[in-house]
C-alpha positions in Angstrom: 72.3 64.4 157.2 74.9 66.9 158.2 78.1 67.0 155.2 80.3 67.1 158.3 82.9 64.3 158.4 81.7 61.8 161.2 84.0 61.5 164.6 86.7 59.4 165.0 84.8 56.1 165.6 87.5 55.0 168.5 87.5 58.1 170.1 85.8 58.2 173.7 83.7 61.0 174.5 83.3 60.1 178.3 86.4 62.4 179.3 84.8 65.5 178.0 82.0 64.7 180.6 83.9 63.6 183.2 85.9 66.7 184.0 83.0 68.7 184.5 83.4 70.9 181.0 79.4 69.9 180.4 77.3 72.3 182.7 74.9 70.6 184.7 76.1 67.1 183.5 78.3 66.3 186.1 75.4 65.3 188.8 74.5 62.5 186.0 78.1 61.1 186.3 77.9 61.6 189.9 74.6 59.8 189.7 76.2 56.8 188.6 77.1 54.5 191.3 79.2 51.4 191.9 81.2 52.0 188.9 83.9 49.0 188.7 87.6 50.0 187.6 87.7 46.9 185.7 85.3 48.6 183.4 88.2 50.8 181.9 89.8 47.6 180.3 86.6 47.0 178.5 85.9 50.6 177.5 89.2 51.4 176.4 88.5 48.8 173.5 85.2 50.1 172.9 83.7 53.2 171.1 81.2 55.7 172.7 79.1 57.9 171.0 78.5 61.6 171.7 78.5 64.8 169.7 79.3 68.6 170.7 55.6 65.0 168.0 54.5 62.0 166.9 50.9 60.6 166.7 49.0 60.6 169.7 48.9 56.7 170.8 45.6 55.4 170.6 43.9 53.2 173.6 44.2 49.5 173.4 41.8 48.1 171.1 38.6 45.8 172.4 36.8 43.0 170.5 35.9 43.7 166.9 32.6 45.5 166.6 31.3 43.3 163.6 30.3 39.6 164.5 32.2 38.0 161.5 35.6 39.9 162.1 35.4 38.8 165.6 34.3 35.3 164.9 37.4 34.9 162.6 39.6 36.8 165.0 38.6 34.0 167.5 39.4 31.4 165.1 42.9 32.4 164.4 43.5 33.2 168.6 42.4 29.5 168.7 44.7 28.2 166.2 47.9 30.2 167.6 46.4 28.7 171.2 47.4 25.1 169.7 51.3 25.9 169.6 53.8 26.4 172.4 52.8 28.8 174.6 55.2 31.8 175.4 56.7 30.3 178.5 57.7 27.1 176.6 60.2 27.3 173.9 63.7 25.8 172.6 66.1 27.9 172.6 67.2 28.4 168.9 66.3 30.9 166.0 66.4 27.6 163.4 62.6 27.8 163.1 62.1 31.3 163.0 65.1 31.6 160.5 63.3 29.0 158.5 60.1 31.0 158.1 61.9 34.2 157.2 63.5 32.0 154.2 60.5 30.8 152.6 58.7 34.6 153.1 61.7 35.9 151.1 63.1 37.6 154.3 60.8 40.3 155.0 62.8 41.6 158.0 65.4 42.8 155.9 63.4 45.4 153.6 63.7 47.8 156.5 65.9 49.3 159.5 65.3 48.6 162.9 65.7 49.4 166.5 66.2 46.1 168.7 65.1 46.6 172.4 65.8 44.1 175.3 66.1 44.4 178.7 64.4 43.1 181.9 62.0 45.8 182.6 60.9 49.2 180.4 60.9 47.8 177.2 57.6 48.3 175.9 57.0 52.1 177.4 60.7 52.6 175.7 59.6 50.9 172.3 56.5 53.1 172.4 58.4 56.6 173.0 60.9 55.3 170.3 58.0 55.1 168.0 56.6 58.4 169.1 59.8 60.0 168.4 60.2 58.4 164.8 56.7 59.0 164.0 57.0 62.6 164.8 60.2 63.2 162.3 57.3 62.0 159.5 58.9 58.3 159.4 56.2 55.6 158.8 56.6 52.8 162.0 56.2 49.3 162.9 56.1 48.2 166.4 56.5 44.8 167.9 55.7 44.5 171.7 54.3 41.7 174.0 52.9 40.5 176.0 49.4 42.3 175.3 47.1 44.2 177.4 43.9 43.4 176.4 44.0 42.5 172.3 46.1 40.3 170.8 46.4 42.7 167.9 48.2 45.5 170.2 51.2 43.4 169.5 51.6 44.4 166.1 51.5 48.2 165.3 51.6 50.5 162.1 52.2 54.3 162.6 51.4 54.2 166.4 48.2 52.1 166.1 47.4 48.4 166.5 46.5 46.9 163.3 42.9 46.4 162.8 41.5 43.1 163.5 41.1 42.5 159.9 44.7 43.2 158.6 45.7 41.1 161.5 43.7 38.0 160.1 44.9 38.8 156.7 48.3 38.7 157.5 47.8 35.2 159.6 46.1 33.9 156.3 48.8 35.1 154.1 51.8 33.5 156.1 49.8 30.5 157.3 51.0 28.3 153.9 54.3 29.0 154.6 54.0 28.5 158.6 52.6 24.9 157.8 55.5 24.0 155.3 58.4 25.0 158.2 56.0 22.8 160.4 56.4 20.0 158.5 60.1 20.2 157.9 61.2 21.1 161.7 61.1 18.5 164.8 59.2 21.0 166.8 56.3 23.0 165.8 56.6 26.7 165.2 55.6 28.4 168.8 53.0 31.0 169.3 55.6 33.5 169.5 57.6 32.6 166.7 54.2 32.8 164.2 53.3 36.1 165.7 56.9 37.6 164.9 56.6 36.5 161.5 53.6 37.8 161.1 54.7 41.3 162.3 57.9 40.9 160.0 55.7 40.4 156.9 53.3 43.0 158.0 55.8 45.7 158.2 57.3 44.9 154.9 53.9 44.7 153.3 53.1 48.4 154.8 55.9 49.1 154.1 57.5 50.9 157.3 60.6 53.1 157.0 61.6 51.5 160.3 60.9 49.0 162.8 60.7 49.0 166.8 61.2 45.6 167.8 61.0 44.8 171.3 62.4 41.0 172.5 59.9 38.6 173.8 62.7 36.8 176.4 66.5 37.3 176.4 68.1 38.0 173.2 70.4 35.6 171.8 67.9 32.9 170.7 64.8 34.8 171.2 62.4 34.9 167.7 63.0 38.3 167.2 66.5 37.9 166.8 66.6 37.3 162.9 67.0 41.2 162.2 70.4 42.7 162.3 68.9 46.1 164.4 71.0 49.5 163.4 70.5 50.5 167.0 70.4 48.0 170.1 68.8 49.2 173.0 69.4 47.4 176.2 66.9 48.9 179.0 68.0 48.0 182.9 68.7 44.1 183.7 67.7 42.5 186.7 66.8 39.3 187.6 63.9 37.6 185.7 63.4 34.5 183.9 66.1 33.1 185.6 65.4 29.5 185.2 66.0 30.0 181.2 68.3 33.2 181.1 70.3 32.8 184.4 70.8 33.2 187.7 72.8 36.3 187.9 72.5 39.5 186.0 76.0 38.8 184.3 74.6 35.4 182.8 71.3 37.3 182.1 73.3 40.2 180.0 75.2 37.5 178.2 71.5 36.3 176.6 70.7 39.5 176.1 73.7 40.8 174.5 72.7 38.6 171.6 70.9 41.4 169.9 74.3 43.8 169.8 75.1 43.1 166.1 78.3 43.9 163.9 78.9 47.6 163.6 75.4 48.3 165.3 75.2 51.3 167.8 74.0 50.1 171.3 72.3 52.6 173.8 72.8 51.2 177.4 70.4 52.4 180.2 72.3 52.1 183.6 73.3 48.7 184.5 74.7 46.8 187.6 78.3 46.8 187.0 78.4 43.0 185.9 75.9 43.1 183.5 77.5 46.2 182.1 80.9 44.3 181.8 79.3 41.9 179.6 77.2 44.2 177.3 80.3 46.3 176.7 82.9 43.1 176.1 80.3 42.0 173.2 80.0 45.6 172.1 84.1 45.5 171.7 83.8 42.1 170.0 81.4 43.2 167.1 83.0 46.7 166.6 79.5 48.4 168.2 79.3 51.5 169.1 78.4 52.3 172.5 76.4 55.2 174.5 75.7 54.8 178.3 73.2 56.6 180.2 74.9 58.4 183.1 78.0 59.4 180.6 77.1 59.9 177.1 73.3 60.8 177.7 71.1 60.7 180.5 68.1 62.9 183.0 70.0 66.1 183.7 66.5 67.4 185.7 63.2 66.4 186.4 60.2 67.6 188.2 56.6 66.1 188.9 54.0 67.7 186.9 49.8 67.3 186.8 49.5 64.5 184.8 53.2 63.3 184.4 56.7 65.0 184.8 58.7 67.8 183.4 62.4 66.7 181.8 65.7 67.9 180.8 67.1 65.5 179.3 70.9 65.1 177.6 70.9 63.3 174.4 73.9 62.6 172.1 73.1 65.7 170.6 72.9 68.0 173.5 70.5 69.2 176.0 66.6 68.8 175.6 64.7 71.1 177.9 60.8 71.3 178.9 60.2 68.1 177.6 57.1 67.1 179.1 56.0 63.2 179.5 52.5 62.2 180.8 53.8 59.0 182.4 54.7 58.7 186.2 57.7 57.8 187.8 61.7 57.9 187.9 62.0 55.2 186.0 60.1 56.6 183.1 61.9 59.7 182.7 65.1 57.5 182.6 63.2 55.2 179.8 62.7 58.7 177.7 66.4 59.2 178.0 67.1 56.1 176.6 64.3 56.5 173.7 65.9 59.6 172.8 69.2 58.3 172.5 68.1 55.5 170.3 66.3 58.1 168.0 69.5 60.4 167.8 71.7 57.2 166.9 69.3 56.0 164.5 69.1 59.7 162.8 73.2 59.5 163.0 73.5 62.2 165.7 76.8 62.1 167.1 78.3 60.0 164.1 77.2 61.7 160.8 75.6 65.1 162.0 76.5 67.3 164.9 73.4 69.0 165.5 70.8 67.6 167.8 67.1 66.8 167.0 64.4 69.3 166.6 63.5 70.3 170.3 60.0 71.2 169.0 59.3 67.6 167.5 60.7 66.2 170.4 58.8 67.9 172.8 55.4 67.1 170.6 56.4 63.4 170.4 57.0 63.2 174.3 53.9 65.1 175.2 51.8 62.3 173.0 53.1 59.2 174.4 50.8 56.9 176.4 51.8 53.3 178.0 48.5 51.8 179.0 48.6 49.6 182.1 51.8 51.4 183.2 50.6 53.7 186.3 47.4 54.0 184.2 44.7 56.0 186.1 41.4 54.2 185.3 39.1 55.5 187.7 38.4 58.4 190.2 37.0 58.5 193.5 38.2 56.5 194.8 41.5 56.6 192.5 42.4 53.3 190.8 45.6 53.0 189.1 46.8 50.0 186.9 50.6 48.6 186.7 51.9 45.8 185.3 54.6 45.1 187.3 55.4 41.5 187.6 58.7 41.2 188.9 60.6 42.8 192.3 62.7 45.3 190.3 59.4 46.2 188.4 57.5 46.5 191.9 60.3 48.5 193.4 60.0 51.1 190.7 56.3 51.2 190.7 56.3 51.5 194.7 58.3 54.6 194.2 56.8 56.2 191.5 53.3 55.5 193.3 55.1 57.6 196.4 56.2 60.3 194.1 53.2 60.8 191.7 50.1 60.3 194.4 49.2 61.5 197.7 47.5 58.2 198.7 46.8 58.4 202.6 45.4 54.6 202.1 46.6 52.5 199.1 44.9 49.0 199.0 46.7 46.4 196.7 45.4 44.0 194.1 47.6 41.6 193.3 47.4 38.5 190.8 50.9 36.9 189.9 52.0 34.0 187.7 53.0 31.1 189.5 56.5 31.2 187.9 57.3 34.6 189.3 59.1 35.6 192.6 56.3 36.5 194.1 57.6 37.1 197.5 60.0 39.7 196.5 57.1 41.4 194.5 54.9 41.4 197.6 58.0 42.6 199.7 58.5 45.5 197.5 55.0 46.7 197.8 54.5 45.9 201.5 55.7 49.4 202.4 53.0 51.0 200.5 50.1 48.9 200.7 48.1 49.3 203.8 46.3 46.1 202.8 46.3 43.7 200.1 43.7 41.6 198.2 45.0 38.7 196.6 43.2 37.2 193.7 44.0 35.5 190.4 43.4 36.1 186.6 42.1 33.7 184.1 45.7 32.6 182.8 46.5 28.6 183.1 49.5 30.4 184.3 48.2 32.2 187.6 49.3 31.2 191.0 46.5 30.1 192.8 45.1 32.8 195.1 45.4 30.6 198.3 49.2 30.0 197.3 49.6 33.5 196.8 47.7 34.4 199.9 50.1 32.1 202.1 52.9 33.9 200.5 51.4 37.6 201.4 50.5 36.5 205.0 54.2 36.2 205.7 55.0 39.2 204.0 52.1 41.4 205.4 50.8 39.8 208.3 47.8 38.0 208.5 45.2 41.0 209.6 46.2 42.9 206.2 45.8 39.8 203.5 42.2 39.3 202.3 41.4 36.6 199.3 38.8 37.0 196.9 40.2 34.4 194.0 37.9 36.0 191.3 39.1 39.4 190.0 35.8 41.0 190.0 35.3 40.4 193.6 38.9 41.5 194.3 38.2 44.9 192.6 34.9 45.2 194.6 36.5 44.5 197.9 39.7 46.8 197.4 37.6 49.6 196.4 35.2 49.2 199.3 38.4 49.5 201.7 39.6 52.2 199.9 36.3 54.4 200.5 36.5 53.7 204.3 38.7 56.7 204.4 35.8 58.5 203.3 34.6 60.6 200.3 37.2 63.3 200.6 40.0 61.1 201.8 42.7 60.0 199.8 42.1 56.2 199.2 43.4 54.4 196.4 43.6 50.9 194.6 46.5 49.6 193.0 46.0 46.7 190.6 49.6 44.9 189.9 51.3 41.3 189.6 51.2 40.7 185.9 50.2 42.4 182.5 47.1 39.7 182.1 46.0 40.8 186.0 45.8 44.3 184.6 44.4 43.6 181.3 41.5 42.1 182.7 40.8 44.5 185.3 40.9 47.1 182.7 38.1 45.3 181.0 36.1 44.9 184.1 36.4 48.6 185.0 35.3 49.5 181.5 38.3 50.9 179.6 38.1 48.6 176.6 
């Protein structure tokens, strides 16, 4: 860390940028649209922050090869399945706080970076993890949901914990879980137990820093028993409206719950009403704020083979020639957010004026992967998997597909959850899908294929919709339709609509 004194914590750096004195960065400011003058009132009382490769991410794990380990893991999964699922919850942190208490508050034994938002959380978490690892910190990462294996949710040093360690961690905390169950009105939920396992595993490792993604919302999310040194808010949009609110402002109010006293808040570009709520909360808890488009952002990007080449403006200066092996403008913005979060964690802007080492940053980003996010799993025809499950995510995916792939004919395979805005999702994909094959995954939350087809017909027209209730049949049908273009044509398949659909397709296509 630098010995230089910190900047005045109440000094705003926004004016330095807005007057155009920073070469090339004025374009970022110009790109921020619909700025509300009322934000100035809130921002006047807030602090803003700005100053004058990690290990290769492994693929997601399959089932354990050892039959005994596989049997034991299935037993743990079966026990967890008896608890409330992730869509059934009682909005409080009472039970998880009780569990942390009897476990000895493991979540307080390491600093943390806490991530909320509607879309982009997992990809951003993986980027943050890669950056921290590249700077030789031992990391723990907790994300949800999983693509294929439940063990993906808890990672150490960039890799999912082994099945053996997952089982051991569960068995270690099970007596304490049962103790809390007996004391509470409701048993701990599936997600609460997993959160307790993650925090205990991180303390046992031990890790230097935990990267934690919320499950839903923020204020009453089970993860919110940590006080993140850095709070990250990825773009907020409408999702889980029955639980979080029907406007982006209401949703932001729930997500603002992760912003703690004296923390640093990294804000991705937000709807104006959401930004107002988040900034107001930052003022209330005297948090430092860095905003995409003002204190940091994407200066330039160009499509490259297998990804994109970026110039990022961080809190400590400009980072050029950063290769990111992920597609789409939204991943570039996720990268900017992740970089700013790691800079803030290291004190860039408050304790040290110099930027992070550029070669280390480049190495980290070049090693990033995000399974199930515009992931190519087959060629000839090309099959791409993407876990978009709400309209905002679908719009971002559709834009990225158009930019990164030159499909002359794209066939969609869509299997969605019944509690999602499936019409909005289908409408987002309608311009890029020549035809769509609707299906359903094995989850009890899956929308019935015939019900989904009825909505799809209204969006696409009857001639462009095919129904295949079984996912293997849907994949085969879509590949056949894509192959009608001929061996050397540009037919492709995009499998989307749900993380579960993507995970099951990934297994079927041999990517376990």
